[in-house]
C-alpha positions in Angstrom: -6.3 21.0 -13.3 -4.2 21.7 -10.3 -0.9 22.4 -11.9 0.8 21.8 -15.3 0.5 18.2 -16.2 4.1 18.0 -17.2 5.2 19.4 -13.9 3.0 16.8 -12.1 4.8 14.0 -13.9 8.1 15.2 -12.5 7.3 14.0 -9.0 7.3 10.4 -10.3 10.7 10.5 -12.0 12.9 9.8 -9.0 10.9 6.8 -7.9 10.7 5.4 -11.5 14.5 5.7 -11.9 15.1 4.0 -8.6 12.9 1.1 -9.6 14.6 0.6 -12.9 18.0 0.8 -11.4 17.0 -1.8 -8.8 16.0 -4.3 -11.5 19.3 -3.8 -13.3 21.3 -4.3 -10.0 19.3 -7.4 -9.2 20.1 -9.0 -12.6 23.8 -8.2 -12.4 24.1 -9.6 -8.9 22.9 -12.9 -10.2 23.7 -15.1 -13.2 22.2 -13.5 -16.3 22.0 -16.8 -18.3 20.3 -18.5 -15.4 17.8 -15.7 -15.0 17.0 -15.9 -18.7 16.6 -19.6 -18.4 14.2 -19.2 -15.5 12.2 -16.7 -17.5 11.9 -19.2 -20.4 10.9 -22.0 -18.1 8.3 -20.0 -16.2 4.6 -21.0 -16.6 3.2 -17.7 -17.8 -0.4 -18.6 -16.9 0.6 -17.9 -13.3 1.7 -14.4 -14.3 -1.8 -13.8 -15.6 -3.2 -15.2 -12.3 -0.9 -12.8 -10.4 -2.2 -9.9 -12.4 -5.8 -11.0 -11.6 -5.0 -11.2 -7.9 -3.5 -7.7 -8.1 -6.9 -6.5 -9.6 -8.6 -8.1 -6.6 -6.2 -6.3 -4.3 -7.1 -3.0 -5.9 -10.8 -3.7 -6.0 -10.7 -4.2 -2.2 -8.7 -1.1 -1.7 -11.2 0.8 -3.9 -14.1 -0.5 -1.9 -12.4 0.5 1.3 -11.9 4.1 0.0 -15.6 4.3 -1.1 -16.8 3.0 2.2 -14.7 5.6 4.1 -16.0 8.4 1.8 -19.6 7.3 2.2 -19.3 6.8 6.0 -17.8 10.3 6.2 -20.9 11.7 4.5 -19.1 12.2 1.1 -21.6 10.2 -1.0 -22.2 12.2 -4.1 -18.9 11.8 -6.0 -19.9 9.8 -9.1 -18.5 6.3 -9.5 -16.6 7.2 -12.7 -14.8 10.0 -10.9 -14.0 7.8 -8.0 -12.6 5.1 -10.3 -10.4 7.6 -12.2 -9.2 9.1 -9.0 -8.3 5.7 -7.5 -6.5 4.4 -10.6 -4.5 7.6 -11.1 -3.4 7.6 -7.5 -1.6 4.3 -8.2 1.0 6.5 -10.1 1.7 8.3 -6.8 3.1 5.2 -5.2 6.3 6.1 -7.1 6.4 9.6 -5.6 7.8 10.9 -2.4 5.4 10.1 0.5 4.7 13.7 1.2 3.9 14.4 -2.5 1.8 11.3 -2.6 -0.3 12.5 0.4 -0.5 16.1 -0.9 -1.7 15.2 -4.4 -4.3 12.7 -3.3 -5.6 15.0 -0.6 -5.8 18.1 -2.8 -7.5 16.1 -5.7 -10.1 14.7 -3.4 -10.7 17.9 -1.6 -11.2 19.7 -4.9 -13.6 17.0 -6.0 -15.9 17.2 -3.0 -15.3 20.7 -1.8 -14.6 20.0 1.8 -11.6 20.9 4.1 -8.4 19.0 3.7 -8.4 17.8 7.3 -11.5 15.6 6.7 -9.8 14.1 3.6 -6.6 13.5 5.6 -8.5 11.6 8.2 -9.6 9.1 5.5 -6.1 8.4 4.4 -4.9 8.2 8.0 -7.5 5.5 8.8 -6.3 3.7 5.7 -2.6 3.9 6.9 -3.5 2.6 10.4 -5.4 -0.4 9.0 -2.7 -0.9 6.4 0.0 -1.2 9.2 -2.2 -3.6 11.2 -2.9 -5.6 8.0 0.8 -6.0 7.2 1.4 -7.2 10.8 -1.5 -9.7 10.4 0.1 -10.9 7.1 3.4 -11.4 8.9 1.7 -13.5 11.6 0.5 -15.8 8.8 4.1 -16.1 7.6 5.3 -17.3 11.0 3.5 -20.6 10.4 6.6 -21.6 8.4 9.0 -19.9 10.8 7.6 -20.0 14.3 10.8 -18.6 15.8 9.7 -15.2 14.7 6.3 -15.2 16.5 7.3 -13.3 19.7 8.5 -10.3 17.7 5.4 -10.0 15.5 3.0 -10.9 18.4 4.5 -8.0 20.4 4.2 -5.5 17.5 0.7 -6.7 16.7 -0.4 -6.4 20.3 1.0 -2.9 20.7 -0.7 -1.7 17.5 -4.0 -3.2 18.5 -3.8 -1.7 22.0 -3.0 1.7 20.6 -6.1 1.6 18.3 -8.3 0.4 21.1 -7.1 3.2 23.3 -8.1 5.7 20.6 -11.7 4.3 20.9 -11.9 5.5 24.5 -11.7 9.3 24.4 -10.0 10.0 27.7 -7.5 7.2 27.1 -7.0 8.3 23.5 -6.3 11.9 24.6 -3.8 10.7 27.2 -2.1 8.6 24.6 -1.9 11.5 22.1 -0.6 13.8 24.9 2.1 11.3 25.7 3.0 11.0 22.0 3.4 14.8 21.7 6.0 14.8 24.4 8.3 12.4 22.4 10.3 14.0 19.6 9.9 11.0 17.3 6.1 10.9 17.7 5.3 14.6 18.2 4.4 15.4 14.6 2.4 12.2 14.0 0.5 12.6 17.3 -0.5 16.1 16.4 -1.6 15.0 12.9 -3.6 12.2 14.4 -5.3 14.5 16.9 -6.3 17.0 14.1 -7.7 14.2 11.9 -9.7 12.8 14.8 -11.1 16.2 15.6 -11.8 16.9 11.9 -13.6 13.6 11.3 -14.4 11.9 14.6 -17.1 9.7 13.1 -14.5 7.8 11.0 -12.5 6.8 14.1 -15.2 4.8 15.7 -14.9 1.0 16.1 -17.2 0.0 13.2 -15.6 2.0 10.4 -12.1 1.1 11.6 -13.0 -2.6 11.7 -14.4 -2.6 8.2 -11.4 -0.7 6.9 -9.1 -3.3 8.5 -11.1 -6.2 7.0 -10.8 -4.7 3.5 -7.1 -4.1 3.9 -6.3 -7.5 5.3 -8.1 -9.2 2.5 -6.3 -6.9 0.0 -2.9 -7.8 1.3 -3.7 -11.5 1.4 -4.6 -11.2 -2.3 -1.2 -9.7 -3.0 0.6 -12.4 -1.0 -1.4 -14.9 -3.1 0.0 -13.2 -6.2 3.6 -13.8 -4.9 2.7 -17.4 -4.0 1.4 -18.2 -7.5 4.4 -16.5 -9.0 6.7 -18.9 -7.1 4.4 -21.8 -8.1 5.1 -20.8 -11.7 8.7 -21.8 -11.3 7.7 -25.4 -10.3 7.8 -25.0 -6.5 5.3 -27.1 -4.5 2.1 -25.2 -3.8 1.9 -26.1 -0.1 1.3 -24.3 3.2 5.0 -23.7 3.7 5.3 -21.8 0.4 2.2 -19.8 1.2 3.6 -18.8 4.6 6.9 -17.8 3.0 5.0 -15.6 0.5 3.2 -13.9 3.4 6.3 -13.4 5.5 8.5 -12.2 2.6 5.9 -9.7 1.4 5.2 -8.4 4.9 8.9 -7.9 5.6 9.6 -6.2 2.3 6.7 -3.8 2.6 7.7 -2.9 6.2 11.3 -2.2 5.1 10.0 -0.1 2.2 7.7 1.8 4.6 10.5 2.7 7.0 12.9 3.8 4.2 12.8 7.4 3.0 12.9 6.2 -0.6 9.9 7.3 -2.8 7.5 4.4 -2.8 10.1 2.2 -1.2 11.3 1.5 -4.8 14.6 -0.3 -5.0 14.4 -1.1 -1.3 11.4 -3.4 -1.6 12.8 -5.2 -4.7 16.1 -5.8 -2.9 14.3 -7.0 0.2 12.1 -9.3 -1.8 15.0 -10.8 -3.7 17.2 -11.2 -0.6 14.5 -12.8 1.5 13.4 -15.2 -1.2 17.0 -16.2 -1.8 17.5 -17.0 1.9 14.2 -18.8 2.4 14.2 -20.8 -0.8 17.4 -22.7 -0.3 19.8 -19.9 -1.4 18.8 -19.7 -5.0 19.6 -16.0 -5.9 18.6 -16.3 -9.6 15.2 -17.7 -8.5 14.8 -14.9 -6.0 15.7 -12.2 -8.5 13.5 -13.6 -11.3 10.5 -14.1 -9.0 10.9 -10.6 -7.7 10.9 -9.1 -11.2 7.9 -11.0 -12.3 6.0 -10.3 -9.1 6.7 -6.6 -9.2 5.8 -6.4 -12.9 2.5 -8.2 -12.4 1.5 -6.0 -9.4 3.3 -2.8 -8.8 4.5 -1.8 -12.3 1.3 -2.7 -14.1 -0.7 -0.6 -11.5 1.8 2.2 -12.0 1.4 2.1 -15.7 -2.4 2.4 -15.5 -2.0 5.2 -12.9 0.2 7.2 -15.3 -2.2 6.7 -18.2 -5.1 8.1 -16.1 -2.9 10.8 -14.5 -4.0 13.8 -16.6 -7.6 12.7 -16.6 -7.6 12.7 -12.8 -6.7 16.3 -12.4 -9.6 17.2 -14.6 -12.1 14.7 -13.2 -11.3 15.4 -9.6 -11.6 19.2 -9.9 -14.8 20.7 -8.8 -16.8 22.3 -11.5 -17.0 26.2 -11.4 -19.8 27.2 -9.0 -20.3 23.6 -7.8 -21.4 23.2 -4.2 -19.8 20.8 -1.7 -20.9 17.2 -2.2 -20.3 16.3 1.4 -23.4 15.3 3.2 -24.1 15.2 6.9 
């Protein structure tokens, strides 16, 4: 085990408290009797469907992680150990981003006995494809609000061009050199260069495309969970509502990503409730209730399972004494 289990849990407390406070604030900003009424009228079969779609989301993310490990030559980690590692890492979504990355990297490095830089490259690829997936999700959302398309088209184009440049070594080196000259991008550019040098194979077109496909499908599954949560309140299950679900989720995740709050907790909830209120005919109670049910069926249920598997992860993802590296190739 890496550190005392009790001390490990402490990294989760700030995020958990922020999330709970956000729920309380949301309820008090709306009409409590109306929120209770909406809960009682909600068709709970759609909550179960949202939970199922959350499982699909995580299954796709798990397949993406396993693909990246296998493609990097790390093939001998048993399936049980991979599953425990992945489930427990869900708890880290409530932690500070730096703690999140550190714990996941150290656990996996201990499990496979290879340098941290190769592990970091796997997570960096996931972050890059995650960002592109969120932008792709947002472009689906502009079907309902086409006025937003120039903004998202520009962001998506820049992101795609940056990734394509990384596929051409001279162009990629030039892009990283330029990034290191800018104060805001210096640290990220250096980290990206180190990861590319440490696991160059993973930054080729094929693995990045596969990772992007898995993540796009995963985020579409989560948007579908929000869509069916809204349908549970009696809203029409049409293309406009589906586009709203995609747009709202993409915006909220981006706002949470750019915040410095652990896991974006509180920020994401407020963004979801605010955007749903605006886009659903200014119904704050509906926006609040839908946000609570959506986050419970996706984020919080995943967090609960992550915490339950937390102590097992430190044991399962630690290399046995005298064990050789499992990295191949």
